[in-house]
C-alpha positions in Angstrom: 0.0 0.0 0.0 1.4 3.3 -1.1 1.6 6.5 0.9 -1.2 8.1 -1.1 -3.6 5.3 -0.2 -2.5 5.5 3.5 -3.2 9.2 3.6 -6.6 8.6 1.9 -7.4 5.9 4.5 -6.7 8.4 7.4 -8.8 11.1 5.8 -11.7 8.8 5.3 -11.4 7.5 8.9 -11.4 11.1 10.2 -14.4 11.9 8.0 -16.3 8.9 9.4 -15.4 9.9 13.0 -16.5 13.5 12.3 -19.9 12.2 11.1 -20.5 10.1 14.2 -19.5 13.0 16.5 -21.6 15.5 14.6 -24.6 13.2 14.9 -23.9 12.5 18.6 -23.5 8.8 17.9 -26.6 8.5 15.7 -24.6 8.3 12.4 -23.5 5.1 10.9 -19.9 4.5 12.0 -18.7 3.4 8.5 -20.5 6.2 6.6 -18.8 9.4 5.4 -20.4 12.8 5.6 -20.6 12.8 1.8 -22.5 9.5 1.6 -24.8 10.5 4.5 -25.5 13.8 2.7 -26.6 12.0 -0.4 -28.7 9.5 1.5 -30.4 12.2 3.6 -31.2 14.3 0.5 -32.8 11.3 -1.1 -34.9 10.8 2.1 -36.1 14.5 1.8 -34.3 15.6 4.9 -33.3 19.3 5.2 -29.8 18.5 6.3 -29.2 16.5 3.1 -30.7 19.3 1.0 -28.2 21.7 2.6 -25.1 19.6 2.9 -25.1 17.7 -0.4 -24.8 20.8 -2.7 -22.2 22.3 -0.4 -20.0 19.2 -0.3 -20.4 18.6 -4.1 -19.4 22.3 -4.7 -16.3 21.8 -2.5 -15.3 18.6 -4.4 -16.3 19.9 -7.8 -12.7 20.6 -9.0 -11.7 17.0 -8.1 -14.8 15.0 -8.8 -18.3 15.7 -10.1 -21.2 14.2 -8.2 -18.9 13.5 -5.2 -21.7 12.7 -2.7 -23.5 10.3 -5.1 -20.3 8.5 -5.8 -19.5 8.3 -2.1 -22.9 6.8 -1.4 -22.6 4.3 -4.2 -19.1 3.3 -3.0 -20.5 2.7 0.5 -23.5 0.8 -0.8 -21.3 -1.5 -3.0 -18.7 -2.0 -0.3 -15.8 -0.7 -2.4 -14.0 0.6 0.7 -13.8 -2.9 2.1 -10.6 -5.0 1.9 -10.9 -8.1 -0.3 -11.2 -10.4 2.7 -14.5 -8.7 3.7 -16.2 -8.7 0.3 -18.8 -11.2 -0.6 -17.8 -13.3 -3.6 
């Protein structure tokens, strides 16, 4: 595993921790703020309707539709190591 992947892993872990802390423990511990924003917007929640466009705007120079992609990645288990993926 290269240094870039290690840095990305730490950033994702901090993102997930921030989400759980922001929700006072109600957030899913393996969900990023971006994935949660997409999910909440789809559920019609005000927080999602506010957060999702803000996050997507922040990530726009790097990735379009960041929140949707983050949600899909979570739903498909792409973040899981091979040993945890169903085959």
